[in-house]
C-alpha angles and dihedrals in degrees: 000000000000120000119193123198103238097188090117089076099025103096100198100126138052092266089072102043091116089063090072091061095056122106124242093262091052092050091050092050093049092047093046090051091051093047092050089054090047091050092048092050090047091052091050093048099042105024093232142075118271115243102195141026124207109207119206118246085222092061110105091206093049094128092049090050092051092049090048092048089055089052089055092049095251123139111230142201138169125259138184088222126075117291112278143163127237 
């Protein structure tokens, strides 16, 4: 199982305050870019497409990630762990 540290889009500290001022379209674009990178890394590591993403309950953009995952054709679920692909 591959776990990816999703702190780059998890605005829980002062380094990410500017994230809260973004519009919905900007959030979606940032999350989509991050998910595309995650999927690419998963493909390189495992030699196959991921089928599901588990999105951390601690991720403030959890709903955006789930919506984005659906757009990429990934099933999704919540987790208490860090966000990861399977």
